[in-house]
C-alpha positions, 0 to 999 in steps of 0.5 A: 196014367196012360204013357204016349211015346216022345215021339208022338207028344212031338208030332202032335206039338208039332201039328198044333203049332202048324195050325195056329201058325196057319190061323195066324196067316189065314188071319192076317190075310183077311185083315185089309191092306194098308192103303197109303196115298201122297198128297198136296200135289207133286211137290210134297213127296210124303205119304199117309194112311189112306186105308177107311178112305176106302174100307168106308166106301167112299172111293175106289182104287184108280188103277191106270199104271203101266203094270195095271196097278193101282194110283197112289196119288189119284182115285175114283170116287164111288157116288159123286155129290150133285153140284146145287144152283149155287154151284153152277152159277160159280161155275163160269167166273171159273171157267173164265178166270181160268181161261182169261189165264190160258187164253187172255185173247178169247172174248168171255163176255158171253160167257159171264154175261149169258152163260149157257147152261153147264149141268150136262157139260160137268164130267167127274175126271178123279179124286186126289187129297189135298192135304192127309184125309183132305180128299177132293174132287176132279172135274172138268167143265166143257165150255165154247167161245169163239169156235172153239172148245174147251176143257177146264179143270177144277177142283171141289172140297169132297166132303162138302161139295164147296170150294170149287177152285178152277185148276187149268184150261186147255184148248179141245183141237185135233185129233191126239189120243191124248184128248179123245175123252174132251172129243167124246164128251162134246160130243154128248154135250151136242146130242144133249142139246140137240135133244132138248132143242 
């Protein structure tokens, strides 16, 4: 029987334990980091584990924080659900309802009686969780009434594409930096409609 010096045996044991530790650390590093997200709006301060929605590829992080990190409130959908004819038929009523709340002086008759073609007036903006594991996708609907331009925010159920719900309406005017995306959308809409004539 061969006898090995105790120092050599100790070195082998140390090397084995280091290798095991490195292997375990490598495995831990390969595991996806848990993604915790808020839900239900600003009044709810609880978070839940939303990792599955990102690892399954439905959503990706929305990197909007000052330090470049991802939001823990909103995210971006990788592939949008299309709007059906029924959804598009709902939008004039959603738009009218939100405009009535914010701008009661507006005459919304033409929007309801003879609505414009709305399929090219919708822009996806972000997604968020209404409840744990219940995502909603948010869109802007761009409308023009009485020579004024408006952006109406609405949500829809991310899984079914239904349950369209108006959130708010704002007027797009002036050169405010915060409204640059809205101005760009109206520019694209005008170009689309010019080509369609």
